[in-house]
C-alpha positions in Angstrom: 34.4 76.5 -26.7 32.3 79.6 -26.2 33.6 81.3 -29.3 33.5 78.0 -31.3 29.8 77.6 -30.3 29.0 81.2 -31.4 30.7 80.7 -34.7 28.9 77.4 -35.3 25.6 79.0 -34.2 25.9 81.8 -36.7 27.2 79.6 -39.6 24.6 76.9 -39.1 21.7 79.3 -38.5 22.5 81.4 -41.6 23.1 78.4 -43.8 19.8 76.7 -42.7 17.9 80.0 -43.4 19.4 80.4 -46.8 19.0 76.7 -47.8 15.4 76.6 -46.4 14.4 79.9 -48.0 15.6 78.8 -51.4 13.6 75.7 -51.2 10.6 77.6 -49.6 10.7 79.8 -52.7 9.9 76.7 -54.7 8.3 74.0 -52.5 6.8 72.3 -55.5 10.2 71.8 -57.0 11.5 70.3 -53.7 8.5 68.0 -53.6 9.5 66.7 -57.1 13.0 66.0 -55.7 11.5 64.2 -52.7 9.4 62.0 -55.1 12.7 61.0 -56.7 14.0 59.9 -53.3 10.8 58.1 -52.4 10.9 56.2 -55.7 11.3 52.4 -56.1 14.8 52.7 -57.4 16.0 54.9 -54.5 14.5 54.5 -51.0 11.5 52.4 -52.2 9.0 54.2 -50.0 6.5 55.0 -52.7 3.6 55.2 -50.3 5.0 58.7 -49.3 4.9 60.1 -52.9 1.3 61.4 -52.6 2.4 63.3 -49.5 5.6 64.7 -51.0 4.3 68.3 -51.2 3.1 68.3 -47.6 6.4 66.9 -46.4 8.2 69.4 -48.6 6.4 72.4 -47.1 6.9 71.0 -43.5 10.6 70.4 -44.0 11.5 73.7 -45.6 9.4 75.8 -43.1 11.0 73.8 -40.3 14.5 74.4 -41.8 13.9 78.2 -41.9 12.5 78.6 -38.4 15.2 76.4 -36.9 17.8 78.7 -38.4 16.0 81.7 -37.0 15.5 80.0 -33.6 19.2 79.2 -33.4 20.3 82.8 -34.3 17.9 84.4 -31.7 18.5 81.7 -29.1 14.8 80.6 -28.9 14.3 77.2 -27.1 18.0 76.2 -27.6 17.7 72.6 -26.5 14.7 71.9 -28.8 16.4 73.8 -31.6 19.8 72.1 -31.4 18.4 68.6 -31.1 16.0 69.2 -34.0 18.9 70.4 -36.1 20.9 67.3 -35.1 18.0 65.0 -36.1 17.5 66.9 -39.4 21.2 66.8 -40.3 21.6 63.1 -39.5 18.7 62.4 -41.9 20.1 64.6 -44.6 23.6 63.1 -44.2 22.2 59.6 -44.6 20.2 60.7 -47.6 23.1 62.4 -49.4 25.5 59.5 -48.6 23.0 57.0 -49.9 22.6 59.1 -53.1 26.3 59.5 -53.6 27.4 55.9 -52.8 24.7 54.2 -54.8 24.6 57.0 -57.5 20.8 57.3 -57.3 20.0 61.0 -57.4 22.3 63.3 -59.3 21.4 66.5 -57.5 20.3 66.5 -53.9 18.1 69.6 -54.2 19.7 71.1 -51.0 19.7 74.6 -52.6 17.0 74.0 -55.2 17.9 75.3 -58.6 20.0 78.1 -57.3 23.1 76.0 -56.7 23.6 72.5 -58.1 25.7 70.2 -55.9 26.8 66.7 -56.8 25.8 64.0 -54.3 29.4 63.8 -52.9 29.6 67.6 -52.6 26.2 67.5 -50.7 27.4 64.7 -48.4 30.6 66.7 -47.6 28.6 69.8 -46.8 26.3 67.8 -44.5 29.3 66.2 -42.7 30.7 69.7 -42.0 27.3 70.8 -40.7 27.0 67.7 -38.6 30.4 68.5 -37.0 29.3 72.1 -36.3 25.9 71.0 -34.9 27.7 68.4 -32.6 29.7 71.4 -31.3 26.4 73.1 -30.6 25.1 70.0 -28.7 28.3 69.9 -26.7 28.2 73.6 -25.9 24.5 74.0 -25.5 24.9 76.0 -22.3 26.6 78.8 -24.3 23.6 79.4 -26.5 21.7 82.3 -24.9 18.8 84.4 -26.2 19.9 87.7 -27.7 16.7 89.4 -26.7 14.4 89.3 -23.7 11.7 86.6 -23.6 8.8 88.6 -25.2 10.7 89.9 -28.3 12.3 86.5 -28.7 9.0 84.7 -28.7 7.4 87.3 -31.0 10.3 86.9 -33.6 10.0 83.1 -33.4 6.3 83.2 -34.0 6.6 85.7 -36.8 9.3 83.6 -38.5 6.8 80.7 -38.5 3.9 82.7 -39.8 5.9 84.5 -42.5 7.4 81.2 -43.6 4.0 79.5 -43.9 2.6 82.5 -45.7 5.4 82.7 -48.2 5.2 79.0 -48.9 1.5 79.2 -49.5 2.0 82.3 -51.7 4.5 80.7 -54.1 2.3 77.6 -54.4 -0.7 79.7 -55.4 1.4 81.8 -57.8 4.9 81.1 -59.0 8.4 81.2 -57.2 9.3 84.8 -56.4 12.8 84.1 -57.8 13.1 81.9 -60.8 16.5 80.1 -60.8 15.7 77.8 -63.6 16.8 77.8 -67.3 13.3 78.8 -68.3 13.2 82.1 -66.4 11.8 85.2 -68.0 14.4 86.7 -70.4 16.2 83.4 -71.1 16.3 81.9 -74.6 15.6 78.2 -74.8 17.6 77.5 -77.9 20.7 79.2 -76.4 20.3 77.2 -73.2 20.4 74.0 -75.3 23.6 74.8 -77.2 26.9 73.0 -76.4 29.8 75.3 -77.3 32.5 73.9 -79.5 35.2 74.5 -76.9 33.1 73.0 -74.1 34.7 70.4 -71.8 34.1 66.9 -73.2 33.0 64.0 -70.9 35.8 61.9 -69.5 35.2 58.2 -69.4 37.1 55.4 -67.8 37.0 52.0 -69.6 37.7 48.8 -67.6 38.5 45.9 -70.0 38.4 42.3 -68.9 40.5 39.7 -70.7 41.2 36.1 -70.0 45.0 35.8 -69.9 46.6 32.4 -69.3 43.3 31.1 -68.0 42.8 34.0 -65.5 40.6 37.1 -65.9 42.5 40.3 -65.7 41.3 43.9 -65.9 43.0 46.8 -67.9 41.9 50.4 -67.5 42.1 52.9 -70.4 40.6 56.2 -71.5 38.8 54.4 -74.3 41.5 52.9 -76.5 41.5 49.2 -77.0 44.3 47.7 -74.8 47.1 45.7 -76.3 46.6 42.5 -74.5 47.5 38.9 -75.5 44.4 37.3 -74.3 40.7 36.5 -74.9 38.3 39.5 -74.7 35.6 39.0 -72.0 33.9 42.4 -71.7 34.2 46.1 -70.9 32.6 48.5 -68.4 32.6 52.3 -68.6 32.6 54.8 -65.7 32.0 58.5 -66.0 34.9 60.4 -64.4 33.8 63.8 -65.5 30.5 64.6 -67.3 32.1 67.6 -69.0 29.9 70.5 -70.0 26.2 70.0 -69.5 23.9 72.6 -71.1 21.2 74.1 -68.8 18.5 72.6 -71.0 18.9 69.1 -72.2 15.6 67.3 -72.8 13.2 70.0 -74.1 11.2 69.0 -77.1 7.9 69.6 -78.8 6.7 66.5 -80.6 3.6 65.3 -82.5 2.9 61.6 -83.1 4.8 61.8 -86.3 7.6 64.4 -86.0 9.8 66.6 -83.9 8.5 70.2 -84.0 10.9 71.7 -81.5 12.8 73.9 -83.9 9.6 74.9 -85.8 7.9 76.2 -82.7 11.0 77.8 -81.1 11.5 79.9 -84.2 7.9 81.2 -84.0 7.1 84.7 -82.9 4.4 85.3 -80.3 3.9 81.8 -79.1 1.7 81.0 -76.1 2.6 77.7 -74.5 0.1 76.0 -72.2 2.1 73.7 -69.8 0.1 70.9 -68.4 2.4 68.1 -67.4 -0.4 65.7 -66.6 -3.9 66.4 -67.8 -5.6 64.1 -65.3 -3.9 65.9 -62.4 -4.6 69.4 -63.7 -6.5 71.9 -61.7 -10.1 72.1 -62.9 -10.4 75.8 -62.1 -7.2 76.5 -64.0 -8.4 74.7 -67.1 -11.7 76.7 -67.1 -9.7 79.9 -67.0 -7.6 78.7 -70.0 -10.6 78.7 -72.3 -11.1 82.5 -72.2 -7.4 83.4 -72.2 -6.4 81.1 -75.1 -9.3 82.1 -77.2 -8.4 85.8 -76.7 -4.7 85.0 -77.6 -5.7 83.2 -80.8 -8.0 86.1 -81.8 -5.1 88.6 -81.1 -2.9 86.7 -83.5 -0.8 84.5 -81.2 0.0 80.9 -81.9 -1.3 78.8 -79.0 -0.2 75.2 -78.2 -0.3 72.9 -75.2 2.5 70.8 -73.8 1.7 67.6 -72.0 3.0 64.1 -71.3 -0.5 62.7 -71.4 -1.8 60.4 -74.1 -4.1 61.1 -77.1 -7.3 60.1 -75.3 -6.7 62.6 -72.4 -5.7 65.3 -74.9 -8.9 64.8 -77.0 -11.1 64.6 -73.9 -9.9 67.8 -72.4 -10.3 69.6 -75.7 -13.8 68.3 -76.0 -14.9 68.8 -72.4 -13.6 72.4 -72.2 -14.0 73.3 -75.9 -10.3 74.3 -76.1 -9.2 75.6 -79.5 -5.6 74.6 -79.5 -3.7 71.4 -80.0 -1.5 69.6 -77.4 2.0 68.3 -78.2 4.2 65.8 -76.4 6.9 66.8 -74.0 8.6 65.0 -71.1 6.7 65.4 -67.8 9.8 66.3 -65.8 10.7 69.0 -68.4 7.2 70.5 -68.2 7.3 70.6 -64.4 10.6 72.5 -64.7 9.3 75.1 -67.2 6.5 76.4 -65.0 5.5 75.3 -61.5 1.8 75.1 -62.2 -0.6 72.6 -63.8 -1.7 74.4 -65.9 0.7 77.2 -66.4 1.2 79.8 -69.2 4.5 80.7 -70.9 4.7 83.4 -73.6 7.7 82.9 -76.1 9.1 85.0 -78.9 11.5 83.0 -81.0 12.3 80.8 -78.0 12.8 83.7 -75.6 10.6 83.6 -72.5 8.7 86.9 -72.4 6.3 86.1 -69.6 5.0 83.2 -67.5 2.1 82.8 -65.1 0.4 80.4 -62.7 -3.2 79.7 -63.8 -4.3 81.8 -60.8 -2.5 84.8 -62.4 -3.5 84.3 -66.1 -5.3 87.7 -66.1 -2.0 89.4 -65.3 -0.7 88.5 -68.7 -1.6 91.3 -71.1 -1.4 90.4 -74.8 -1.1 93.0 -77.5 -3.2 92.8 -80.6 -0.8 91.7 -83.4 -0.9 92.7 -87.1 -2.2 89.2 -88.0 -5.0 89.4 -85.4 -8.2 87.5 -86.2 -11.0 89.4 -84.4 -13.8 87.7 -86.4 -12.6 84.1 -85.6 -15.6 81.7 -85.4 -14.5 79.2 -82.8 -17.7 77.0 -83.1 -17.0 76.7 -86.8 -13.3 76.1 -86.2 -14.2 73.1 -83.9 -16.6 71.7 -86.4 -14.0 71.9 -89.2 -11.3 70.4 -87.0 -13.6 67.4 -86.5 -14.2 67.3 -90.2 -10.5 67.1 -90.9 -10.1 64.2 -88.4 -12.8 62.3 -90.2 -11.3 63.1 -93.6 -8.2 61.3 -92.5 -10.0 58.5 -90.5 -9.1 55.5 -92.8 -6.8 57.0 -95.4 -3.6 55.7 -93.8 -4.8 52.1 -93.7 -7.1 51.6 -96.7 -8.8 48.3 -97.4 -12.1 47.4 -99.2 -14.1 47.8 -96.0 -12.4 51.0 -94.8 -12.5 52.5 -98.3 -16.3 52.2 -98.3 -16.5 53.7 -94.9 -14.2 56.6 -96.0 -16.3 57.2 -99.0 -19.4 57.6 -96.8 -17.5 60.0 -94.5 -16.2 62.0 -97.5 -19.8 62.3 -98.9 -21.1 63.6 -95.6 -18.1 66.0 -95.2 -18.7 67.4 -98.7 -22.3 68.2 -97.9 -21.3 70.0 -94.8 -18.6 72.0 -96.6 -21.0 73.0 -99.4 -23.5 74.3 -96.8 -20.8 76.3 -95.0 -19.5 77.8 -98.3 -23.1 78.8 -99.3 -23.5 80.6 -96.0 -20.1 82.1 -95.3 -17.9 81.6 -98.4 -14.7 79.7 -98.1 -13.9 79.2 -94.4 -10.4 80.6 -94.5 -7.8 82.0 -92.2 -9.7 85.1 -91.1 -12.7 83.0 -90.1 -11.3 79.9 -88.6 -7.5 80.5 -88.3 -4.6 78.2 -89.2 -4.4 75.3 -89.8 -8.2 74.9 -89.7 -8.4 76.9 -92.9 -7.1 73.8 -94.7 -10.0 71.6 -93.6 -12.4 72.5 -96.4 -9.6 72.2 -98.9 -8.8 68.6 -97.9 -12.5 67.6 -98.2 -12.8 69.2 -101.7 -9.4 67.8 -102.8 -10.6 64.3 -101.9 -13.9 64.7 -103.8 -15.1 64.7 -107.4 -16.2 68.3 -107.0 -12.9 70.0 -107.7 -14.1 71.7 -110.9 -17.0 73.2 -109.0 -14.8 74.8 -106.3 -11.4 75.4 -108.0 -12.1 79.1 -108.8 -13.2 79.6 -105.2 -10.0 77.9 -103.8 -7.8 80.0 -106.1 -9.5 83.2 -105.0 -9.1 82.2 -101.3 -5.4 81.6 -101.9 -5.0 84.9 -103.7 -6.6 86.7 -100.7 -4.3 85.0 -98.2 -7.1 82.8 -96.7 -5.3 79.6 -97.7 -1.7 78.8 -98.6 -1.3 79.3 -102.3 0.6 75.9 -102.7 -2.7 74.1 -101.8 -4.5 75.9 -104.6 -1.6 74.8 -106.9 -2.0 71.2 -105.8 -5.7 71.3 -106.4 -5.2 72.8 -109.9 -2.7 70.0 -110.7 -5.2 67.4 -109.5 -7.9 68.9 -111.6 -5.7 69.0 -114.7 -4.6 65.4 -114.2 -8.3 64.4 -113.9 -8.9 66.1 -117.2 -6.1 64.2 -118.8 -4.1 67.4 -119.3 -0.6 68.4 -118.3 -0.2 69.7 -114.8 1.6 72.9 -113.9 3.5 72.4 -110.6 4.4 68.8 -110.7 2.6 67.8 -107.5 0.6 64.8 -108.7 1.9 61.3 -109.4 0.4 57.9 -110.3 1.2 54.3 -110.0 -0.1 51.4 -112.1 0.3 47.7 -111.8 1.2 47.6 -108.2 0.0 44.0 -107.9 1.9 43.0 -111.0 5.5 41.9 -111.5 6.4 45.2 -113.3 4.7 48.2 -111.6 5.2 51.7 -113.0 5.2 54.9 -111.1 5.6 58.4 -112.6 5.0 62.1 -112.0 2.1 63.2 -114.2 3.3 65.1 -117.3 4.3 68.7 -116.6 3.4 71.5 -119.0 6.7 73.5 -118.6 9.3 71.2 -117.0 12.1 73.6 -117.5 10.5 76.3 -115.3 8.5 74.0 -113.0 10.8 74.5 -110.0 10.6 78.3 -110.4 6.8 78.1 -110.4 6.9 75.8 -107.4 9.0 78.3 -105.5 6.6 81.1 -106.4 3.7 79.0 -105.2 5.3 78.4 -101.8 6.7 74.9 -102.2 10.0 74.4 -100.4 11.2 71.4 -102.5 11.9 70.8 -106.2 9.9 68.5 -108.4 12.7 66.0 -108.2 12.6 66.0 -104.4 8.9 65.8 -104.4 9.0 62.8 -106.6 11.4 61.0 -104.2 9.1 61.9 -101.3 6.1 60.3 -103.1 7.8 57.2 -104.6 11.0 56.7 -102.5 14.6 57.8 -102.5 15.5 55.5 -105.4 13.0 57.1 -107.7 14.5 59.0 -110.7 12.3 61.8 -112.0 11.4 61.9 -115.7 8.9 64.1 -117.4 6.6 61.9 -119.5 4.3 63.2 -122.3 0.6 62.6 -122.2 0.9 60.1 -125.0 3.5 58.1 -123.1 1.4 58.1 -120.0 -1.7 57.0 -121.9 0.2 54.0 -123.3 1.4 53.0 -119.8 -2.2 53.2 -118.5 -3.5 51.2 -121.5 -0.9 48.5 -121.0 -2.3 47.7 -117.5 -5.9 47.5 -118.7 
């Protein structure tokens, strides 16, 4: 028994220290796991969710010091019975998770080692047996040092554990076990290899045979049964290969931009899983850092699960000069343990990350595309102008059209004043995509002829995408009743009649138009553009000016 107790003492003590330290390295992550357990669909003790972090720190610190106490033999009775109480609680928790299939990963070893609920339960049962041995052989647990050194070590273990927990909360985990650690590539972590193990499912089919319901189990194939089909249930036997990253995405209200941003060089990602719960001091520090990053040539975006109102409010209140995109809250919490936190990416590879307390530790180099003269005040004004330019365009009616015309008139006056003072507000002055704001206002006005030369000059100097200058030139030519060059403009007549007509405005050189489009920066052909404008069933045909005039005249 003496030797069995010593073996159990060492095994249990070391395991509790390792398990506790891993969770102490990331107490915020363990608190997220506790929130899962406290949720309505698991233990239904939601009143504890606000205290999850406090409970997390207490549990992991207690776990570490109990392991130390056991090894050095400090207060053996208190230590052993505390271990027994803790393992009984953990055993119940893991059994509940496994039996009712509630939580897929117990979080026993944080992100360092993933265990299934049944594996966790088995581990806890083994520990329970070993701790019961310690209870039975309590008299064999003796201090390995005299009283003073033992007390000093016990006290130090408590102080060091508390300090370490506080340190990682105020910064980031000292060891990052997650798939978003520095040096890892997000795209690669999302790939499922072709030879990866496939999920194994068990299908239980129910048929009514001779008036009685019978079950037939297959691996997916429909059973050959002479009976009436009732239903089928599936059960996952083996989940197969699961990539380290599964749910990462970057989305706007209209589209998925994950690939677009993960292929970008020098991307600064501001992770703010919940804007309302973000640290005010951290948001204040974001302003200076992100402005510097933008001026140095970095693309800066925010990731949040919050809604549009919260996103617009924080941008307005703190005068932030970057846009927020949507991402799942749990994913953002996994990326960086801070709200807000900073992640620097290069084509999806994590180069650096920081808690908001350590933003100043991230040193950004000045890139070749740096914008040292960026005017953030003008940028914010032009961003607001662009929002107003699109205010009613997606849902036009007689009332909204009048309102939009009033907005357009006001916007045009503002843009004219800016151009008179500073010239075209292009990329070097307001960055991308704000450099398109003035273009949109002019494109939607009757003043294209006045500004077309300026727009073409801005495009030639790299201040504006050249394809936008091409679109404006086509619009101007169409307005003059002349053939367009790039095939960007189309028209529809008789939409309220029984025989409406839609067409791409006549093109001057239809044989070479796609070559010209490519040179101007368009990624689609004129045929593809026509389908985008008028629908997949539309067949492109190049009309002459005479033919178009006849079509227009027929609807007058």
